[in-house]
C-alpha positions in Angstrom: -55.0 12.6 67.5 -56.8 16.3 66.6 -53.4 18.0 68.2 -51.5 16.1 65.9 -53.8 16.3 62.7 -54.3 20.1 63.7 -50.1 20.2 63.6 -49.5 19.2 60.6 -51.9 21.2 59.2 -50.8 24.1 60.4 -47.2 23.2 59.0 -48.4 22.4 55.7 -50.2 25.3 55.0 -47.0 27.6 57.1 -44.5 25.8 54.0 -47.1 27.2 51.1 -46.7 30.3 53.0 -42.8 30.3 52.7 -42.9 28.8 49.4 -44.7 31.4 48.0 -43.1 34.0 49.7 -39.5 32.6 47.8 -41.1 33.1 44.4 -38.3 34.4 41.9 -38.9 37.6 39.9 -40.9 37.1 36.8 -40.0 37.2 33.5 -41.1 41.2 33.3 -38.9 41.7 35.6 -35.7 40.9 34.6 -32.5 43.2 35.1 -30.5 44.5 32.6 -27.5 42.6 34.1 -29.2 39.2 34.3 -29.9 40.3 29.8 -26.2 41.1 29.9 -25.5 37.7 31.0 -27.8 35.9 29.8 -26.4 37.9 26.4 -23.0 36.4 27.1 -23.7 33.0 27.7 -25.8 32.9 24.4 -21.9 34.1 22.8 -20.1 32.1 24.7 -22.3 29.1 23.7 -22.4 30.1 19.9 -18.6 30.5 20.4 -18.5 27.1 21.3 -20.3 25.3 18.8 -18.1 27.4 15.8 -14.6 25.6 17.6 -16.0 22.6 18.0 -17.2 22.7 14.5 -13.7 24.0 13.5 -12.5 20.5 15.4 -14.6 18.2 13.9 -13.5 19.2 10.2 -10.0 19.1 11.0 -10.4 15.7 12.5 -12.6 15.5 9.2 -9.6 16.4 7.3 -7.1 14.3 9.3 -9.0 11.1 8.6 -9.0 11.7 4.9 -5.6 12.8 4.8 -4.6 9.5 6.9 -6.7 7.6 4.6 -4.5 8.9 1.3 -1.8 8.1 2.7 -3.1 4.9 3.4 -4.2 4.3 0.5 -0.7 5.1 -1.2 1.2 2.8 0.8 -1.0 0.2 -0.3 -0.8 0.9 -3.6 3.2 1.3 -3.1 2.9 -2.3 -1.7 1.1 -3.9 -4.5 3.5 -2.4 -6.9 6.6 -3.6 -5.0 4.8 -7.3 -4.7 4.5 -7.3 -8.7 8.0 -6.3 -9.3 9.1 -9.0 -6.7 6.8 -11.5 -9.2 8.4 -10.5 -12.7 11.2 -10.7 -11.4 10.7 -14.3 -9.9 9.3 -15.5 -13.0 12.6 -13.9 -15.4 14.5 -16.0 -13.4 12.5 -19.1 -13.6 12.3 -18.5 -17.9 16.2 -17.5 -17.6 16.6 -21.3 -15.6 14.2 -23.5 -17.7 15.9 -22.1 -21.3 19.2 -22.9 -19.7 18.0 -25.9 -18.9 17.0 -26.5 -22.3 20.1 -25.4 -23.9 22.0 -28.0 -21.9 19.5 -31.1 -22.6 20.2 -30.2 -26.3 23.6 -29.3 -26.4 24.0 -32.9 -24.4 21.1 -34.7 -26.1 19.6 -36.3 -23.2 15.9 -34.3 -24.1 13.7 -36.2 -26.1 11.4 -33.9 -28.5 8.5 -34.4 -25.7 10.5 -33.0 -22.9 12.2 -29.6 -25.2 8.3 -29.5 -26.0 7.2 -29.0 -22.5 10.1 -27.5 -21.2 9.2 -25.0 -24.3 5.9 -24.1 -23.2 6.6 -23.7 -19.6 8.9 -20.9 -21.0 6.0 -19.5 -23.4 3.5 -20.0 -20.7 6.0 -17.8 -17.9 6.5 -15.1 -20.6 3.4 -14.5 -20.7 2.4 -14.3 -17.6 5.4 -11.4 -17.2 3.7 -9.6 -19.8 0.1 -9.8 -17.6 2.2 -8.7 -14.8 4.2 -5.9 -16.7 0.6 -5.1 -18.0 -1.1 -4.9 -14.1 1.8 -2.7 -12.8 1.7 -0.1 -15.3 -1.9 0.0 -14.5 -0.6 0.5 -10.5 1.9 2.8 -11.7 -0.6 4.9 -13.1 -3.3 4.9 -10.3 0.2 6.2 -7.8 
């Protein structure tokens, strides 16, 4: 047991002795080559940071451009929708006016029916006017 203990103590002490002989040089003893190497590493890091910053700015600009394009496409889609809605209402008005004229000529429409059709026509014309105002606003945004 004593031999094992002495052996372990000896190994332990010798490992410290080996570890102390392999101590790296202190900061005071840095050579010129190491300083140049450290400077070069710093420059490379700075270049990499600058490049990353440029890429980030480019990505942000691209994202902003895509957002503007998407917004413009959405606006154009709304304009097309409003124009289609106006056209649809105008066709509806023409159809109602045609029914009114046809009914008046034949004499099949009662005064109440005539009033109802005229109210529908007026309501559709108001809707057309509102849609046209909205369309003008959308065109101004575009």
